[in-house]
TIFI-840719 format. One line per field, with one value per atom (N, C-alpha, C): residue in one letter; atom name; y, x, z; residue number from 1; chain. Coordinates in pm, whole numbers, padded with zeros to 5 digits. Each point is the difference from the previous one (the first is absolute). Layout:
% TIFI-840719
res [a|...] .
atom [CA|...] .
yy [Y|...] .
xx [X|...] .
zz [Z|...] .
n [NUM|...] .
chain [A|...] .
END
This chain:
% TIFI-840719
res [m|m|m|q|q|q|k|k|k|s|s|s|l|l|l|g|g|g|v|v|v|l|l|l|g|g|g|g|g|g|m|m|m|g|g|g|p|p|p|l|l|l|a|a|a|s|s|s|a|a|a|n|n|n|f|f|f|m|m|m|r|r|r|q|q|q|l|l|l|v|v|v|e|e|e|s|s|s|t|t|t|k|k|k|v|v|v|n|n|n|g|g|g|d|d|d|q|q|q|d|d|d|h|h|h|l|l|l|r|r|r|v|v|v|y|y|y|l|l|l|d|d|d|s|s|s|n|n|n|a|a|a|k|k|k|i|i|i|p|p|p|a|a|a|r|r|r|p|p|p|a|a|a|a|a|a|i|i|i|f|f|f|s|s|s|d|d|d|g|g|g|e|e|e|s|s|s|p|p|p|v|v|v|p|p|p|y|y|y|m|m|m|c|c|c|d|d|d|s|s|s|i|i|i|k|k|k|k|k|k|l|l|l|e|e|e|s|s|s|i|i|i|g|g|g|a|a|a|e|e|e|i|i|i|i|i|i|v|v|v|m|m|m|p|p|p|c|c|c|i|i|i|t|t|t|a|a|a|h|h|h|a|a|a|f|f|f|y|y|y|d|d|d|k|k|k|i|i|i|v|v|v|g|g|g|s|s|s|a|a|a|s|s|s|v|v|v|p|p|p|f|f|f|l|l|l|y|y|y|m|m|m|p|p|p|q|q|q|i|i|i|v|v|v|i|i|i|k|k|k|a|a|a|c|c|c|s|s|s|d|d|d|n|n|n|f|f|f|a|a|a|r|r|r|k|k|k|t|t|t|a|a|a|g|g|g|v|v|v|l|l|l|s|s|s|t|t|t|e|e|e|v|v|v|t|t|t|a|a|a|k|k|k|l|l|l|g|g|g|l|l|l|l|l|l|t|t|t|k|k|k|p|p|p|m|m|m|d|d|d|e|e|e|l|l|l|n|n|n|l|l|l|p|p|p|y|y|y|i|i|i|t|t|t|p|p|p|k|k|k|q|q|q|s|s|s|e|e|e|q|q|q|d|d|d|e|e|e|i|i|i|m|m|m|r|r|r|l|l|l|i|i|i|m|m|m|e|e|e|v|v|v|k|k|k|v|v|v|n|n|n|g|g|g|d|d|d|m|m|m|t|t|t|e|e|e|i|i|i|a|a|a|k|k|k|d|d|d|f|f|f|s|s|s|k|k|k|v|v|v|l|l|l|d|d|d|a|a|a|m|m|m|s|s|s|t|t|t|r|r|r|g|g|g|a|a|a|d|d|d|y|y|y|f|f|f|v|v|v|l|l|l|g|g|g|c|c|c|t|t|t|e|e|e|l|l|l|p|p|p|v|v|v|i|i|i|m|m|m|n|n|n|y|y|y|c|c|c|e|e|e|g|g|g|n|n|n|r|r|r|y|y|y|v|v|v|f|f|f|i|i|i|d|d|d|t|t|t|t|t|t|l|l|l|e|e|e|l|l|l|a|a|a|k|k|k|a|a|a|a|a|a|i|i|i|l|l|l|e|e|e|c|c|c|g|g|g|s|s|s|e|e|e|i|i|i|i|i|i|g|g|g] .
atom [N|CA|C|N|CA|C|N|CA|C|N|CA|C|N|CA|C|N|CA|C|N|CA|C|N|CA|C|N|CA|C|N|CA|C|N|CA|C|N|CA|C|N|CA|C|N|CA|C|N|CA|C|N|CA|C|N|CA|C|N|CA|C|N|CA|C|N|CA|C|N|CA|C|N|CA|C|N|CA|C|N|CA|C|N|CA|C|N|CA|C|N|CA|C|N|CA|C|N|CA|C|N|CA|C|N|CA|C|N|CA|C|N|CA|C|N|CA|C|N|CA|C|N|CA|C|N|CA|C|N|CA|C|N|CA|C|N|CA|C|N|CA|C|N|CA|C|N|CA|C|N|CA|C|N|CA|C|N|CA|C|N|CA|C|N|CA|C|N|CA|C|N|CA|C|N|CA|C|N|CA|C|N|CA|C|N|CA|C|N|CA|C|N|CA|C|N|CA|C|N|CA|C|N|CA|C|N|CA|C|N|CA|C|N|CA|C|N|CA|C|N|CA|C|N|CA|C|N|CA|C|N|CA|C|N|CA|C|N|CA|C|N|CA|C|N|CA|C|N|CA|C|N|CA|C|N|CA|C|N|CA|C|N|CA|C|N|CA|C|N|CA|C|N|CA|C|N|CA|C|N|CA|C|N|CA|C|N|CA|C|N|CA|C|N|CA|C|N|CA|C|N|CA|C|N|CA|C|N|CA|C|N|CA|C|N|CA|C|N|CA|C|N|CA|C|N|CA|C|N|CA|C|N|CA|C|N|CA|C|N|CA|C|N|CA|C|N|CA|C|N|CA|C|N|CA|C|N|CA|C|N|CA|C|N|CA|C|N|CA|C|N|CA|C|N|CA|C|N|CA|C|N|CA|C|N|CA|C|N|CA|C|N|CA|C|N|CA|C|N|CA|C|N|CA|C|N|CA|C|N|CA|C|N|CA|C|N|CA|C|N|CA|C|N|CA|C|N|CA|C|N|CA|C|N|CA|C|N|CA|C|N|CA|C|N|CA|C|N|CA|C|N|CA|C|N|CA|C|N|CA|C|N|CA|C|N|CA|C|N|CA|C|N|CA|C|N|CA|C|N|CA|C|N|CA|C|N|CA|C|N|CA|C|N|CA|C|N|CA|C|N|CA|C|N|CA|C|N|CA|C|N|CA|C|N|CA|C|N|CA|C|N|CA|C|N|CA|C|N|CA|C|N|CA|C|N|CA|C|N|CA|C|N|CA|C|N|CA|C|N|CA|C|N|CA|C|N|CA|C|N|CA|C|N|CA|C|N|CA|C|N|CA|C|N|CA|C|N|CA|C|N|CA|C|N|CA|C|N|CA|C|N|CA|C|N|CA|C|N|CA|C|N|CA|C|N|CA|C|N|CA|C|N|CA|C|N|CA|C|N|CA|C|N|CA|C|N|CA|C|N|CA|C|N|CA|C|N|CA|C|N|CA|C|N|CA|C|N|CA|C|N|CA|C|N|CA|C|N|CA|C|N|CA|C|N|CA|C|N|CA|C|N|CA|C|N|CA|C|N|CA|C|N|CA|C|N|CA|C|N|CA|C|N|CA|C|N|CA|C|N|CA|C|N|CA|C|N|CA|C|N|CA|C|N|CA|C|N|CA|C|N|CA|C|N|CA|C|N|CA|C|N|CA|C|N|CA|C|N|CA|C|N|CA|C|N|CA|C|N|CA|C|N|CA|C|N|CA|C|N|CA|C|N|CA|C|N|CA|C|N|CA|C|N|CA|C|N|CA|C|N|CA|C|N|CA|C|N|CA|C|N|CA|C|N|CA|C|N|CA|C|N|CA|C|N|CA|C|N|CA|C|N|CA|C|N|CA|C] .
yy [12432|-00024|00118|-00027|00104|00048|00130|00056|00020|-00009|00019|00148|00036|00140|00028|00111|00046|00126|00004|00114|00071|00123|00083|00067|-00061|00041|00059|00007|00052|00147|00064|00145|00031|-00026|-00068|-00148|-00074|-00144|-00040|00075|-00035|00027|00107|00028|-00110|-00051|-00111|-00127|-00026|-00116|00012|00122|00022|-00022|00040|-00027|-00150|-00076|-00145|-00059|00052|-00048|00035|00124|00042|-00083|-00031|-00081|-00137|-00064|-00133|00004|00098|00006|00044|00061|00051|-00094|-00111|-00093|-00107|-00018|-00104|-00135|-00089|-00129|-00112|-00122|-00118|-00074|00049|-00062|00067|-00043|00061|00009|-00105|-00008|00102|00065|00100|00139|00020|00132|00027|00127|00041|-00045|-00021|-00013|00141|00032|00137|00000|00092|00022|00138|00005|00126|00032|00118|00051|00117|-00028|00104|00058|00091|00057|00130|-00011|00118|00088|-00043|00080|00104|00002|00102|00138|00093|00131|00073|00085|00074|00085|-00012|00072|00151|00046|00145|00067|-00064|00059|00015|-00096|00005|00115|00033|00104|00139|00008|00131|00046|-00092|00042|-00065|-00034|-00053|-00127|-00082|-00127|-00102|-00115|-00105|-00044|-00018|-00039|-00146|-00026|-00139|-00072|00074|-00057|-00124|00002|-00122|-00121|00023|-00109|-00055|00089|-00044|-00078|00050|-00071|-00137|-00008|-00128|-00098|00050|-00086|-00050|00089|-00040|-00113|00016|-00103|-00132|00009|-00123|-00070|00078|-00058|-00067|00066|-00059|-00126|00001|-00113|-00127|00015|-00119|-00033|00077|-00042|00096|00120|00095|00042|-00006|00038|00129|00046|00128|00060|00132|00067|00101|00004|00105|00056|00120|00067|00064|-00065|00049|00115|00109|00125|00113|00086|00106|00101|00038|00097|-00046|-00128|-00053|00018|00022|00021|00136|00083|00123|-00034|-00123|-00045|-00098|-00019|-00102|00017|00124|00022|-00034|00005|-00029|-00149|-00077|-00143|-00092|00051|-00089|-00057|00075|-00049|-00120|-00021|-00117|-00128|00014|-00118|-00044|-00128|-00055|-00068|00012|-00053|00116|-00014|00108|00040|00131|00058|00093|-00044|00075|00133|00105|00134|00026|-00005|00002|00126|00121|00117|-00007|-00051|-00013|-00094|-00108|-00097|00065|00079|00066|00102|00080|00103|-00064|-00112|-00070|-00044|-00048|-00041|00118|00116|00121|00035|-00001|00037|-00098|-00128|-00103|-00001|00034|-00016|00129|00110|00125|00122|-00010|00107|00135|00001|00128|00031|-00078|00022|00069|00063|00071|-00089|-00020|-00084|00082|-00062|00052|-00077|00066|-00068|00004|-00115|-00013|-00069|00057|-00057|00051|-00043|00056|00140|00071|00134|-00005|-00102|-00012|-00016|-00094|-00025|00125|00072|00122|00108|00027|00109|-00027|-00125|-00035|-00021|-00005|-00018|-00135|-00103|-00133|-00047|00042|-00035|00118|00118|00115|00053|-00009|00047|-00080|-00133|-00075|00020|00028|00030|00132|00096|00127|-00023|-00084|-00026|-00064|-00078|-00067|00076|00118|00081|-00076|-00076|-00069|00093|00033|00094|-00061|00083|-00049|00117|-00033|00095|-00065|00082|-00050|00045|-00063|00039|00140|00066|00121|-00041|00098|-00034|-00071|00046|-00066|-00145|-00025|-00136|-00084|00063|-00072|-00039|00091|-00031|-00117|-00004|-00109|-00132|00004|-00121|-00055|00090|-00044|-00061|00060|-00055|-00141|-00018|-00131|-00104|00040|-00092|-00048|00092|-00036|-00088|00023|-00085|-00144|-00016|-00135|-00064|00077|-00053|-00043|00060|-00037|-00087|-00063|-00091|00068|00117|00072|-00068|00059|-00053|00024|-00106|00015|00049|-00036|00046|00151|00056|00144|00070|-00061|00056|00011|-00105|-00001|00108|00021|00105|00138|00026|00130|00016|-00108|00005|00033|-00057|00026|00147|00070|00143|00079|-00040|00065|-00026|-00124|-00034|00082|00013|00077|00144|00059|00140|00020|-00091|00014|-00031|-00090|-00028|00124|00070|00124|00103|-00001|00096|-00046|-00118|-00039|-00127|-00075|-00127|-00104|-00053|-00105|-00139|-00014|-00126|00034|-00098|00026|-00093|00058|-00076|-00024|-00124|-00034|-00006|00119|00015|-00024|-00081|-00051|-00138|-00099|-00137|-00033|00094|-00018|00032|00083|00042|-00114|-00090|-00116|-00086|-00005|-00074|00062|00134|00068|-00030|-00003|-00023|-00136|-00094|-00131|00009|00111|00018|00104|00061|00102|-00066|00022|-00059|00092|-00061|00077|00098|-00035|00091|00023|00126|00034|00063|-00006|00065|-00101|00052|-00081|00031|-00104|00015|-00061|00055|-00072|-00054|-00131|-00067|-00025|00081|-00007|-00134|-00059|-00131|-00105|00004|-00094|00017|00125|00024|-00053|00016|-00055|-00153|-00057|-00146|-00054|00063|-00046|00015|00111|00020|-00105|-00033|-00100|-00138|-00034|-00129|-00015|00104|-00004|-00003|00079|00006|-00135|-00071|-00131|-00113|00032|-00099|-00075|00049|-00062|00087|-00048|00072|00059|00112|00060|-00039|00004|-00028|00121|-00024|00107|00062] .
xx [20311|00143|00078|00085|00084|00104|00028|00110|00118|00120|00119|00033|00061|00029|00149|00036|00138|00012|00096|00018|00131|-00011|00115|00039|00095|00029|00138|00040|00131|00002|-00119|-00008|-00091|00043|00120|-00025|00104|-00011|-00096|00003|-00088|-00146|-00023|-00136|-00051|00088|-00038|-00031|00082|-00023|-00133|-00031|-00126|-00118|00016|-00105|-00023|00107|-00014|-00075|00031|-00070|-00149|-00029|-00140|-00073|00067|-00060|-00041|00090|-00027|-00110|00010|-00094|-00140|-00012|-00130|-00071|00064|-00058|-00082|-00123|-00087|00041|00045|00052|-00042|00011|-00018|00132|00106|00131|00100|00125|00106|-00033|-00060|-00020|-00100|-00075|-00098|00061|00122|00063|00042|00019|00045|00143|00029|00140|00054|00109|00052|00147|00035|00139|00040|00102|00047|00139|00014|00133|00027|00067|00031|00137|-00001|00125|00032|00075|00037|00100|00050|00096|-00068|-00132|-00071|00038|00043|00044|-00108|00044|-00091|-00096|-00127|-00102|00005|00014|00006|00116|00116|00116|-00024|-00069|-00028|-00094|-00089|-00100|00051|00066|00035|00143|00091|00139|00073|-00072|00060|00082|-00050|00066|-00030|00063|-00021|-00146|-00053|-00139|-00021|-00107|-00031|-00076|-00043|-00088|00058|00125|00053|00002|00029|00003|-00142|-00098|-00138|-00049|00031|-00042|00066|00126|00069|-00069|-00041|-00071|-00131|-00072|-00126|00022|00101|00028|00041|00080|00041|-00120|-00087|-00119|-00090|-00020|-00083|00063|00133|00069|-00011|-00021|-00012|-00144|-00095|-00139|-00097|00042|-00092|-00110|-00123|-00115|-00065|00035|-00042|00124|00018|00115|-00049|00068|-00022|00135|-00003|00122|-00030|00038|-00036|00089|-00004|00070|-00077|-00062|-00080|00088|00112|00089|00042|00027|00043|-00105|-00125|-00106|00011|00092|00030|00053|00051|00056|-00093|-00119|-00091|-00024|-00028|-00030|00117|00123|00119|00033|-00060|00035|-00116|-00124|-00114|00001|00055|00006|00091|00088|00089|-00073|-00116|-00076|-00099|-00002|-00099|-00113|00005|-00105|-00054|-00116|-00053|00097|00013|00091|-00085|-00030|-00091|00063|-00083|00045|-00036|00099|-00021|-00073|00036|-00072|-00151|-00042|-00143|-00068|00068|-00053|-00016|00100|-00003|-00113|-00016|-00104|-00139|-00016|-00129|-00032|00101|-00021|-00043|00060|-00039|-00145|-00035|-00134|-00105|00032|-00095|-00023|00104|-00008|-00015|00053|00003|-00032|-00098|-00027|-00024|-00059|-00035|00092|00104|00097|00124|00074|00121|00122|00072|00120|00121|00089|00135|00088|00048|00074|00149|00058|00142|00072|00111|00068|00143|00070|00132|-00014|00111|00002|-00040|00046|-00034|-00150|-00059|-00143|-00079|00044|-00070|00010|00121|00020|-00064|-00002|-00061|-00151|-00049|-00144|-00051|00082|-00043|-00127|-00018|-00121|-00096|00054|-00088|-00071|00061|-00069|-00127|00005|-00125|-00099|00050|-00091|-00073|00071|-00063|-00108|00031|-00096|-00128|00012|-00117|-00059|00056|-00045|00010|00107|00025|00081|-00050|00072|00126|00104|00126|00081|00094|00103|00135|00102|00136|00089|00115|00089|00057|00031|00081|00139|00079|00131|00087|-00008|00080|-00043|-00131|-00051|00039|-00002|00042|00146|00081|00142|00018|-00082|00008|-00044|-00105|-00045|00110|00065|00109|00114|00030|00107|-00037|-00124|-00044|-00002|-00041|00002|00143|00094|00139|00053|-00048|00041|-00047|-00120|-00048|00093|00038|00080|00140|00050|00133|-00008|-00117|-00020|00022|-00063|00008|-00082|00003|-00072|-00150|-00074|-00140|-00086|00036|-00077|00008|00120|00019|-00063|00013|-00062|-00151|-00060|-00146|-00042|00078|-00033|00000|00102|00009|-00110|-00034|-00109|-00133|-00021|-00124|-00016|00111|-00007|-00054|00039|-00051|-00150|-00041|-00142|-00080|00052|-00069|-00020|00105|-00008|-00100|00000|-00092|-00144|-00016|-00134|-00057|00084|-00044|-00045|00061|-00036|-00118|-00055|-00122|00002|00109|00003|-00086|-00099|-00086|00060|00078|00069|00127|00087|00129|00021|00054|00039|00151|00039|00142|00059|00025|00033|00144|00068|00134|00005|00049|-00010|00096|00087|00074|-00087|-00103|-00083|-00083|-00060|-00065|00096|00126|00101|00012|00006|00009|-00122|-00118|-00123|-00001|00075|00009|00062|00068|00069|-00065|-00108|-00069|-00088|00031|-00077|-00115|-00113|-00113|-00053|00010|-00045|-00151|-00040|-00142|-00053|00078|-00040|-00044|-00072|-00050|00087|00030|00093|-00053|00048|00000|00141|00015|00129|00018|00083|00013|00056|00088|00055|-00111|-00083|-00111|-00098|-00030|-00095|00053|00129|00058|-00004|00029|-00003|-00140|-00101|-00138|-00039|00038|-00032|00069|00124|00074|-00064|-00042|-00065|-00124|-00083|-00122|00030|00096|00036|00052|00066|00056|-00102|-00121|-00106|-00021|00055|-00022|-00093|-00026|-00087|00081|-00049|00064|-00076|00070|-00062|-00080|-00120|-00083|-00087] .
zz [24886|-00012|00058|00096|00058|-00100|00006|-00076|00094|-00054|00082|00010|00111|00031|-00007|-00062|-00001|00083|00090|00090|-00034|-00048|-00030|00131|00070|00137|00018|00127|00036|00033|00001|00022|00119|00126|00037|00026|00032|00020|00113|00111|00112|-00035|-00075|-00044|-00093|-00085|-00088|00079|00102|00085|00074|00044|00069|-00095|-00126|-00099|-00015|-00006|-00013|00119|00118|00119|-00007|-00039|-00010|-00105|-00107|-00106|00053|00071|00054|00105|00091|00112|-00042|-00118|-00045|-00097|-00038|-00097|00072|-00045|00056|-00058|00088|-00046|00095|-00050|00083|00024|-00062|00015|-00091|00007|-00079|-00148|-00052|-00144|-00054|00088|-00043|-00018|00049|-00012|-00144|-00030|-00132|-00027|-00127|-00040|-00020|00069|00000|-00038|-00089|-00037|00051|00083|00057|-00051|-00061|-00034|00095|00110|00098|-00034|-00095|-00051|00074|00107|00079|-00073|-00115|-00077|-00089|-00002|-00077|00055|-00084|00050|00078|00091|00088|-00082|00027|-00073|00025|00125|00023|-00073|-00001|-00066|-00149|-00059|-00143|-00034|00093|-00025|00037|00114|00055|-00030|-00029|-00013|-00117|-00104|-00122|00026|00094|00026|-00109|00010|-00099|-00003|-00118|-00015|00041|00076|00034|-00110|-00103|-00102|-00067|-00048|-00064|00093|00127|00098|00022|00009|00020|-00120|-00120|-00122|-00008|00041|00002|00095|00117|00096|-00059|-00067|-00061|-00099|-00086|-00100|00065|00107|00070|00061|00064|00064|-00103|-00112|-00105|-00057|-00012|-00063|00082|00131|00085|00035|-00059|00012|00064|00038|00063|-00097|00048|-00083|00047|00119|00056|00066|-00014|00061|00103|00115|00099|00044|00054|00046|00136|00110|00134|00047|-00076|00034|-00069|00077|-00061|-00071|00062|-00065|-00138|-00016|-00129|-00108|00039|-00098|-00068|00045|-00075|-00139|-00015|-00128|-00072|00053|-00053|-00150|-00043|-00142|-00091|00056|-00080|-00005|00092|00005|-00036|00009|-00021|-00142|-00096|-00137|-00017|00098|-00006|00038|00060|00046|-00106|-00028|-00092|00076|00134|00087|00084|00063|00083|00111|00022|00098|00087|00121|00086|00042|00005|00037|00146|00085|00145|00051|-00045|00052|-00024|-00114|-00029|00100|00032|00096|00138|00039|00130|00007|-00105|-00001|00003|-00069|00005|00141|00074|00138|00087|-00024|00073|-00030|-00128|-00041|00051|-00006|00042|00150|00077|00145|00080|-00056|00078|-00084|-00088|-00095|00066|00118|00065|00117|00017|00107|-00055|00088|-00041|00018|-00110|00003|00041|00073|00019|-00096|-00105|-00105|00032|00026|00036|-00114|-00044|-00116|-00007|-00104|-00027|-00058|-00005|-00059|-00148|-00072|-00141|-00018|00072|-00011|00034|00103|00041|-00106|-00049|-00094|-00136|-00041|-00128|00012|00123|00019|-00044|00013|-00046|00071|00123|00074|00012|00024|00028|-00124|-00117|-00121|-00028|00004|-00019|00114|00120|00109|-00025|-00055|-00038|-00105|-00097|-00108|00051|00107|00058|00118|00029|00113|00133|00013|00126|00090|00119|00086|00059|00014|00057|00053|00086|00041|-00023|-00013|-00021|00115|00017|00109|-00019|00111|-00005|-00049|-00045|-00053|00103|00126|00104|00020|-00015|00012|-00121|-00119|-00120|00009|00053|00019|00096|00103|00097|-00063|-00079|-00069|-00090|-00073|-00087|00081|00112|00085|00047|00039|00050|-00111|-00120|-00113|-00025|00004|-00022|00114|00121|00112|-00021|-00055|-00032|-00104|-00100|-00109|00045|00110|00048|00126|00021|00113|00134|00016|00126|00108|00119|00115|-00020|-00034|-00037|00117|00120|00116|00013|-00016|00007|-00121|-00116|-00121|00019|00054|00021|00099|00104|00098|-00066|-00081|-00067|-00104|-00067|-00098|00068|00116|00074|00034|00021|00031|-00119|-00120|-00121|-00013|00026|-00006|00100|00120|00103|-00044|-00056|-00042|-00113|-00096|-00113|00041|00094|00053|00067|00073|00067|-00103|-00118|-00104|-00086|00029|-00069|-00081|00002|-00074|00070|-00073|00055|-00020|-00104|-00029|-00076|-00018|-00063|-00120|-00107|-00118|00011|00014|00012|-00141|-00055|-00140|-00038|00075|-00032|00061|-00072|00048|00113|00039|00125|00121|-00018|00114|00059|-00081|00061|00081|-00042|00078|00139|00004|00130|00085|-00063|00077|00069|-00052|00065|00140|00026|00127|00090|-00045|00080|00105|00126|00109|00039|00034|00048|-00103|-00128|-00105|00010|-00010|00009|-00128|-00105|-00124|-00106|-00099|-00112|-00121|-00080|-00110|-00129|-00111|-00127|-00014|00015|-00015|-00149|-00063|-00146|-00047|00078|-00036|00002|00102|00010|-00114|-00035|-00109|-00131|-00025|-00123|00003|00115|00012|-00030|00057|-00023|-00147|-00061|-00141|-00086|00034|-00076|00013|00120|00024|-00088|00001|-00079|-00149|-00043|-00142|-00050|00091|-00037|00010|00044|-00001|00130|00110|00130|00084|00121|00092|00115|00053|00116|00126|00110|00130|00044|00048|00050|-00106] .
n [1|1|1|2|2|2|3|3|3|4|4|4|5|5|5|6|6|6|7|7|7|8|8|8|9|9|9|10|10|10|11|11|11|12|12|12|13|13|13|14|14|14|15|15|15|16|16|16|17|17|17|18|18|18|19|19|19|20|20|20|21|21|21|22|22|22|23|23|23|24|24|24|25|25|25|26|26|26|27|27|27|28|28|28|29|29|29|30|30|30|31|31|31|32|32|32|33|33|33|34|34|34|35|35|35|36|36|36|37|37|37|38|38|38|39|39|39|40|40|40|41|41|41|42|42|42|43|43|43|44|44|44|45|45|45|46|46|46|47|47|47|48|48|48|49|49|49|50|50|50|51|51|51|52|52|52|53|53|53|54|54|54|55|55|55|56|56|56|57|57|57|58|58|58|59|59|59|60|60|60|61|61|61|62|62|62|63|63|63|64|64|64|65|65|65|66|66|66|67|67|67|68|68|68|69|69|69|70|70|70|71|71|71|72|72|72|73|73|73|74|74|74|75|75|75|76|76|76|77|77|77|78|78|78|79|79|79|80|80|80|81|81|81|82|82|82|83|83|83|84|84|84|85|85|85|86|86|86|87|87|87|88|88|88|89|89|89|90|90|90|91|91|91|92|92|92|93|93|93|94|94|94|95|95|95|96|96|96|97|97|97|98|98|98|99|99|99|100|100|100|101|101|101|102|102|102|103|103|103|104|104|104|105|105|105|106|106|106|107|107|107|108|108|108|109|109|109|110|110|110|111|111|111|112|112|112|113|113|113|114|114|114|115|115|115|116|116|116|117|117|117|118|118|118|119|119|119|120|120|120|121|121|121|122|122|122|123|123|123|124|124|124|125|125|125|126|126|126|127|127|127|128|128|128|129|129|129|130|130|130|131|131|131|132|132|132|133|133|133|134|134|134|135|135|135|136|136|136|137|137|137|138|138|138|139|139|139|140|140|140|141|141|141|142|142|142|143|143|143|144|144|144|145|145|145|146|146|146|147|147|147|148|148|148|149|149|149|150|150|150|151|151|151|152|152|152|153|153|153|154|154|154|155|155|155|156|156|156|157|157|157|158|158|158|159|159|159|160|160|160|161|161|161|162|162|162|163|163|163|164|164|164|165|165|165|166|166|166|167|167|167|168|168|168|169|169|169|170|170|170|171|171|171|172|172|172|173|173|173|174|174|174|175|175|175|176|176|176|177|177|177|178|178|178|179|179|179|180|180|180|181|181|181|182|182|182|183|183|183|184|184|184|185|185|185|186|186|186|187|187|187|188|188|188|189|189|189|190|190|190|191|191|191|192|192|192|193|193|193|194|194|194|195|195|195|196|196|196|197|197|197|198|198|198|199|199|199|200|200|200|201|201|201|202|202|202|203|203|203|204|204|204|205|205|205|206|206|206|207|207|207|208|208|208|209|209|209|210|210|210|211|211|211|212|212|212|213|213|213|214|214|214|215|215|215|216|216|216|217|217|217|218|218|218|219|219|219|220|220|220|221|221|221|222|222|222|223|223|223|224|224|224|225|225|225|226|226|226|227|227|227|228|228|228|229|229|229|230|230|230|231|231|231|232|232|232|233|233|233|234|234|234] .
chain [A|A|A|A|A|A|A|A|A|A|A|A|A|A|A|A|A|A|A|A|A|A|A|A|A|A|A|A|A|A|A|A|A|A|A|A|A|A|A|A|A|A|A|A|A|A|A|A|A|A|A|A|A|A|A|A|A|A|A|A|A|A|A|A|A|A|A|A|A|A|A|A|A|A|A|A|A|A|A|A|A|A|A|A|A|A|A|A|A|A|A|A|A|A|A|A|A|A|A|A|A|A|A|A|A|A|A|A|A|A|A|A|A|A|A|A|A|A|A|A|A|A|A|A|A|A|A|A|A|A|A|A|A|A|A|A|A|A|A|A|A|A|A|A|A|A|A|A|A|A|A|A|A|A|A|A|A|A|A|A|A|A|A|A|A|A|A|A|A|A|A|A|A|A|A|A|A|A|A|A|A|A|A|A|A|A|A|A|A|A|A|A|A|A|A|A|A|A|A|A|A|A|A|A|A|A|A|A|A|A|A|A|A|A|A|A|A|A|A|A|A|A|A|A|A|A|A|A|A|A|A|A|A|A|A|A|A|A|A|A|A|A|A|A|A|A|A|A|A|A|A|A|A|A|A|A|A|A|A|A|A|A|A|A|A|A|A|A|A|A|A|A|A|A|A|A|A|A|A|A|A|A|A|A|A|A|A|A|A|A|A|A|A|A|A|A|A|A|A|A|A|A|A|A|A|A|A|A|A|A|A|A|A|A|A|A|A|A|A|A|A|A|A|A|A|A|A|A|A|A|A|A|A|A|A|A|A|A|A|A|A|A|A|A|A|A|A|A|A|A|A|A|A|A|A|A|A|A|A|A|A|A|A|A|A|A|A|A|A|A|A|A|A|A|A|A|A|A|A|A|A|A|A|A|A|A|A|A|A|A|A|A|A|A|A|A|A|A|A|A|A|A|A|A|A|A|A|A|A|A|A|A|A|A|A|A|A|A|A|A|A|A|A|A|A|A|A|A|A|A|A|A|A|A|A|A|A|A|A|A|A|A|A|A|A|A|A|A|A|A|A|A|A|A|A|A|A|A|A|A|A|A|A|A|A|A|A|A|A|A|A|A|A|A|A|A|A|A|A|A|A|A|A|A|A|A|A|A|A|A|A|A|A|A|A|A|A|A|A|A|A|A|A|A|A|A|A|A|A|A|A|A|A|A|A|A|A|A|A|A|A|A|A|A|A|A|A|A|A|A|A|A|A|A|A|A|A|A|A|A|A|A|A|A|A|A|A|A|A|A|A|A|A|A|A|A|A|A|A|A|A|A|A|A|A|A|A|A|A|A|A|A|A|A|A|A|A|A|A|A|A|A|A|A|A|A|A|A|A|A|A|A|A|A|A|A|A|A|A|A|A|A|A|A|A|A|A|A|A|A|A|A|A|A|A|A|A|A|A|A|A|A|A|A|A|A|A|A|A|A|A|A|A|A|A|A|A|A|A|A|A|A|A|A|A|A|A|A|A|A|A|A|A|A|A|A|A|A|A|A|A|A|A|A|A|A|A|A|A|A|A|A|A|A|A|A|A|A|A|A|A|A|A|A|A|A|A|A|A|A|A|A|A|A|A|A|A|A|A|A|A|A] .
END
């Protein structure tokens, strides 16, 4: 019996839409009726996560908890949140859920360990994710090798993430993103962890890409499919 999925989205809206696409494209089906039943609350009004952490901005926690309750009230039996930065608040919101709530960073780290245990990751993420070590701390615990961006590269990543959020020119964004990848590859990155769900969106526009990635949105989608009782393609 399939379980229904609730998606706590809107952080940002395009990243949530990309998750929905990955979910559909990764599910093994024979027709429409085999797909999961999915409830998406794409609430773009959730306050900015970095401001809440770094500058005493409004907390997103009440908004996230409200989304969880809404999703459960309409039938969600599994909850996911396709935004890694938002998982900085996971411990404060998971208690609001009476159904399983998948922890995205754990899913991403498992993919790194399963596929590239002896390779060096280039970990790309938001400033919040980087400073809190949402991905790098568990990588340290598992002795998974990685490198992180220089500050100038981190600043560029943040600029590009914000460009995605304001519907910037994706072709130009992808070109600039590729420059960061090139630089980190030169410094020893064997593969890249797209540790912000806007980054897989950018990768959709990268032409002639020659790098290997952990697509965090895809990994969450696959985990959700399996948790809900369906099969993944491949």
